[in-house]
C-alpha positions in Angstrom: 34.3 22.9 57.6 31.4 20.5 59.1 30.6 19.8 63.0 29.0 16.9 64.1 27.0 16.6 67.2 26.4 14.2 69.7 29.4 11.9 68.4 29.5 9.3 70.8 27.0 7.1 72.9 26.6 8.6 76.4 28.7 5.0 77.7 31.3 5.9 75.2 31.7 9.6 76.2 31.8 8.8 79.8 34.4 5.8 79.3 36.4 8.3 77.3 36.2 11.1 79.9 36.9 8.6 83.1 39.9 7.5 81.3 41.9 11.0 80.3 40.3 12.7 83.5 42.4 10.0 85.6 45.6 10.5 87.2 46.9 7.4 85.9 46.3 8.8 82.4 49.9 9.5 80.6 50.5 12.7 79.1 53.6 14.3 78.3 54.3 18.0 78.5 54.8 19.8 75.2 55.2 23.9 74.8 52.1 25.8 73.4 54.4 28.7 71.4 57.7 29.2 71.0 57.8 32.4 73.1 55.3 31.0 75.8 56.7 29.6 78.6 52.8 27.8 79.0 52.9 23.9 78.6 50.0 22.2 77.5 50.0 17.6 77.7 49.6 15.1 74.9 49.2 11.4 74.1 49.4 10.0 71.3 47.2 7.6 70.4 48.3 6.5 66.9 51.1 7.7 64.2 52.1 6.9 60.5 53.4 3.5 61.7 50.6 2.3 63.9 49.3 2.1 67.1 51.2 3.8 69.8 48.9 3.8 73.0 47.9 1.1 75.3 44.1 3.3 75.2 43.8 2.9 71.3 40.4 1.4 71.9 39.4 4.6 73.3 39.4 6.1 69.7 37.7 3.3 68.4 34.2 4.5 67.9 35.6 7.7 66.4 37.4 6.4 64.0 34.2 4.4 62.8 32.8 7.6 63.1 35.4 9.2 60.6 36.2 5.7 58.1 39.9 6.8 57.6 41.5 5.2 54.8 45.1 5.8 56.2 46.3 7.7 59.4 48.7 10.1 59.7 48.4 10.9 63.6 45.8 10.6 66.3 46.4 12.4 69.9 44.8 13.8 72.6 45.7 17.1 73.8 45.5 18.7 77.8 45.2 22.6 78.2 45.4 23.5 81.7 43.4 26.5 82.4 44.9 29.9 82.2 43.8 33.3 83.8 42.9 34.8 80.8 42.5 33.0 77.3 45.8 32.1 75.6 45.9 32.0 72.0 48.4 30.0 70.4 50.4 29.9 67.4 48.6 29.7 63.7 49.8 26.5 62.1 49.3 23.7 59.5 49.4 20.2 60.9 51.1 19.0 58.1 52.1 21.2 54.8 50.5 18.9 52.4 46.2 18.5 52.0 44.8 16.0 54.0 41.8 15.6 56.7 41.5 16.7 60.3 38.8 16.1 63.0 39.1 17.6 66.4 36.6 15.5 68.9 36.0 18.0 72.2 36.0 16.1 75.2 34.5 18.5 77.6 32.8 21.8 77.2 34.7 24.9 78.2 35.2 28.5 76.9 38.4 27.4 74.5 38.2 27.3 70.6 39.7 26.1 67.3 40.4 29.3 65.4 40.6 29.8 62.2 41.7 33.1 60.4 37.7 34.0 59.5 35.9 32.1 62.2 36.4 30.3 65.5 34.6 26.8 66.7 33.8 26.7 70.4 34.7 23.3 72.3 31.4 21.6 73.1 31.6 18.5 74.6 30.5 15.4 72.3 30.7 17.3 69.4 33.5 17.1 66.3 35.1 19.8 63.7 36.0 18.3 59.8 38.2 20.3 58.1 41.1 20.6 55.9 44.4 20.3 58.1 46.2 22.7 55.4 44.3 25.6 56.6 46.1 27.7 59.3 44.4 27.0 61.9 45.4 27.6 65.9 44.1 26.4 69.3 43.6 28.4 72.9 43.8 27.5 76.3 40.5 27.7 78.5 39.9 30.1 81.4 36.7 28.7 82.9 37.3 24.9 83.1 40.1 23.3 84.8 41.5 22.0 81.4 40.8 21.9 77.8 40.7 18.3 75.9 40.7 17.3 72.3 41.3 14.8 70.7 42.9 15.4 67.1 42.7 13.1 63.8 45.0 13.7 60.8 44.1 11.1 58.0 43.4 10.5 54.8 
């Protein structure tokens, strides 16, 4: 596990945030847990077959930093504020060994949790890890939303 700080320039970060915060940005609702009625929102930038979003240009600076050989999926997650921190289910992104990166778009008290550690959501930082490792996300209780971009790649 590795954490990179100040990943994007101020201009790149501002452009990304303004777009993802916009009411015109296309988010699709999804469920956080099998037993939960709470949902979150996703936006798929890329999948194994290629570009899936007209906003793909927003992730180019992040891809330049990661230098993936092949992309499995890139998607943004938007978790709405909950009264107290909601813990989501532990999971593996895919059941085979590959790389993952989570870019944190905004600072909040949400986390990416592993069995034995946790990483805070800090704006403009990126977590790099083995995506076959069990991990989970949380909501946020101190910001209107928690937004991150997940990269699965080789």
